Every structure is written in C-alpha cells, then in structure tokens.
C-alpha positions as CSV (number, residue, x, y, z in Angstrom):
1,M,0.0,0.1,0.0
2,P,1.4,3.4,-0.8
3,G,2.4,5.6,2.1
4,V,2.6,2.5,4.6
5,Y,6.0,1.3,5.9
6,A,7.2,-1.2,8.2
7,A,8.4,0.0,11.5
8,G,11.4,-2.1,12.1
9,R,12.1,-5.3,10.4
10,L,12.1,-9.1,10.7
11,D,14.8,-11.5,9.5
12,A,13.5,-13.8,6.6
13,D,13.6,-16.8,8.8
14,S,12.0,-15.1,11.8
15,E,8.0,-14.8,12.4
16,G,5.7,-12.9,14.3
17,L,4.7,-9.4,14.8
18,L,5.5,-6.6,12.2
19,I,3.9,-3.3,12.6
20,L,3.1,-1.4,9.5
21,T,2.2,2.4,9.6
22,D,1.4,5.4,7.6
23,D,2.7,7.7,10.6
24,G,6.3,8.7,10.1
25,M,6.7,9.9,13.7
26,L,5.4,6.5,15.0
27,Q,7.7,4.5,12.6
28,S,10.5,6.6,13.9
29,R,9.8,5.9,17.4
30,I,9.3,2.2,17.0
31,A,12.4,1.7,14.7
32,D,15.0,4.2,16.1
33,P,17.2,2.6,18.8
34,R,17.4,5.7,20.7
35,H,13.9,5.3,22.0
36,K,14.9,1.5,23.4
37,L,11.4,0.4,22.9
38,P,11.2,-3.1,24.4
39,K,10.9,-6.1,21.8
40,T,9.7,-9.4,23.2
41,Y,10.7,-12.7,21.4
42,W,10.0,-16.3,21.8
43,A,12.8,-18.5,21.0
44,Q,12.7,-22.2,20.6
45,V,16.2,-23.2,21.3
46,E,18.2,-26.5,20.9
47,G,19.2,-28.0,24.3
48,T,18.3,-27.3,27.8
49,P,18.8,-23.8,29.2
50,E,20.9,-23.8,32.4
51,D,20.7,-20.9,34.9
52,A,24.2,-19.7,33.8
53,A,23.2,-19.3,30.2
54,L,20.0,-17.4,31.1
55,D,22.2,-15.2,33.6
56,A,24.4,-14.5,30.7
57,L,21.5,-13.4,28.5
58,R,20.3,-11.1,31.4
59,H,23.6,-9.5,31.9
60,G,24.6,-8.8,28.4
61,V,26.6,-10.9,25.8
62,D,29.7,-10.1,24.2
63,L,29.0,-10.9,20.4
64,G,32.6,-9.8,19.3
65,D,31.5,-6.7,17.4
66,F,29.4,-5.4,20.4
67,I,28.1,-6.2,23.8
68,T,24.4,-6.4,24.0
69,R,22.5,-4.6,26.6
70,P,21.0,-6.6,29.4
71,A,18.0,-8.6,28.4
72,T,14.9,-10.2,30.2
73,A,15.2,-14.0,29.8
74,R,13.3,-16.8,31.3
75,L,12.2,-20.4,30.4
76,I,8.6,-20.5,29.3
77,D,6.2,-23.2,28.2
78,E,5.5,-23.5,24.3
79,P,3.4,-20.5,23.6
80,A,-0.4,-21.5,23.2
81,G,-2.1,-21.2,19.8
82,L,1.2,-21.4,17.9
83,W,0.9,-22.2,14.3
84,P,3.0,-24.9,12.7
85,R,6.5,-23.8,11.3
86,N,6.7,-23.8,7.6
87,P,9.3,-25.5,6.8
88,P,9.3,-27.3,10.1
89,I,12.4,-27.0,12.4
90,R,14.9,-29.8,12.3
91,H,14.1,-32.6,14.9
92,R,16.8,-34.3,16.6
93,A,15.3,-37.3,18.7
94,A,18.3,-37.0,21.2
95,I,18.6,-33.2,21.8
96,P,15.7,-31.7,23.6
97,T,14.3,-28.3,22.7
98,H,12.9,-25.5,25.1
99,W,11.3,-22.1,24.7
100,I,12.8,-18.9,26.0
101,E,11.0,-15.5,26.3
102,M,13.5,-12.5,25.8
103,V,12.9,-8.9,26.0
104,I,15.5,-6.7,24.4
105,H,15.9,-3.0,23.9
106,Q,18.1,-3.0,21.1
107,G,17.5,-4.4,17.6
108,K,20.8,-5.4,16.0
109,N,20.8,-7.7,13.1
110,R,20.0,-11.2,14.1
111,Q,20.6,-10.2,17.8
112,V,18.6,-12.6,19.6
113,R,19.9,-15.8,17.6
114,R,23.5,-14.6,18.0
115,M,22.9,-14.1,21.7
116,T,21.3,-17.6,22.2
117,A,24.1,-19.3,20.1
118,K,26.8,-17.5,22.0
119,V,25.4,-19.1,25.4
120,G,25.3,-22.6,23.7
121,L,21.6,-22.5,22.7
122,P,21.1,-22.3,19.0
123,T,17.8,-20.8,18.0
124,L,15.7,-23.1,16.0
125,R,12.6,-20.9,15.6
126,L,12.1,-17.2,16.5
127,I,8.9,-15.4,16.9
128,R,8.5,-11.7,17.8
129,A,5.6,-11.6,20.2
130,A,5.6,-7.8,21.0
131,V,6.9,-4.4,20.3
132,G,6.4,-2.0,23.1
133,E,2.7,-2.1,24.0
134,W,1.7,-3.8,20.8
135,T,1.4,-7.6,21.0
136,L,0.9,-10.6,18.6
137,G,-2.1,-11.6,20.5
138,T,-4.0,-14.3,18.7
139,L,-3.1,-13.2,15.1
140,Q,-2.1,-15.9,12.9
141,P,0.3,-15.7,9.9
142,G,-1.2,-13.6,7.2
143,E,-3.7,-11.9,9.6
144,W,-3.6,-8.1,10.6
145,N,-5.3,-5.9,12.8
146,E,-5.9,-2.0,12.2
147,L,-5.1,-0.1,15.2
148,H,-5.6,3.8,15.7
149,V,-2.9,5.4,17.7
C-alpha cells in the first residue's frame, strides 16, 4: 500500500509481529534504537537452558562486534495457539528443545539468534511476540489488525 511502511524489520527466517504504519513519527519511534522500545521474542532453542546461560543473557553478551544490553530472559512453556512452522524446524530425537522468552531493548541484526548461540543454545525458531505495547495476541500468519493510535 502506498504510504505505509514497516516500523522495524524481521529476518526472513523469523516470524511474528511486524508493525506497518503510515505515521512517520510513529515509525521513527518504533524503529529508532534511541527510543529503546522493548521487543519481546519467543525463541525455541536447541538444548536445555541452564541458569548460567539465562544469567548471561540477562547481563549482556559479548558478540565480538558489540556487547548486548542486558535482556530479560526466562524459560517458558511452548506458547499457546502457535501455528505450525513452515518449513518445520529440524528435529533431533536425542537433543531436547525448550522455549525462552527474551525482551531486548536493541534491534541489531540477528541479535537474539546470536545471543542464544553464544550461550550454547542455538535458536531453531524465533517469533516476535511484542513491540512495546503492541502484542501479537491471537493473530496468525497473514492476519492483521488495524489500530488507531
């Protein structure tokens, strides 16, 4: 649609909430890292998260080119109402997977994936659940909700 732009971005292999707006000021507030708008992600990771890995995510992770800001990180159950992944994630019978909810205040390229990998928990599936006050709620892939702000 002409005049409507994405406020932020999602990697091609990530899923979830993407905000589209025709309000330039709102787009800037959402996308500009100076505003530190929290972004909530659900990451399905390979392996079993130990306290040390979650603590590392909570304190910031040195990714080589930058050190991440501290994140909120906690183990969660698989999110309810989750749609099937297409294509499905790889499945290894001998290696369990778990879900982590992370809230970050940055938006560097592939940041969540790089953070979980650095602490020994490769991300298999990544879903953005919220940006600031806006949440995915019950929206399914391809669905949208019009909001007036």
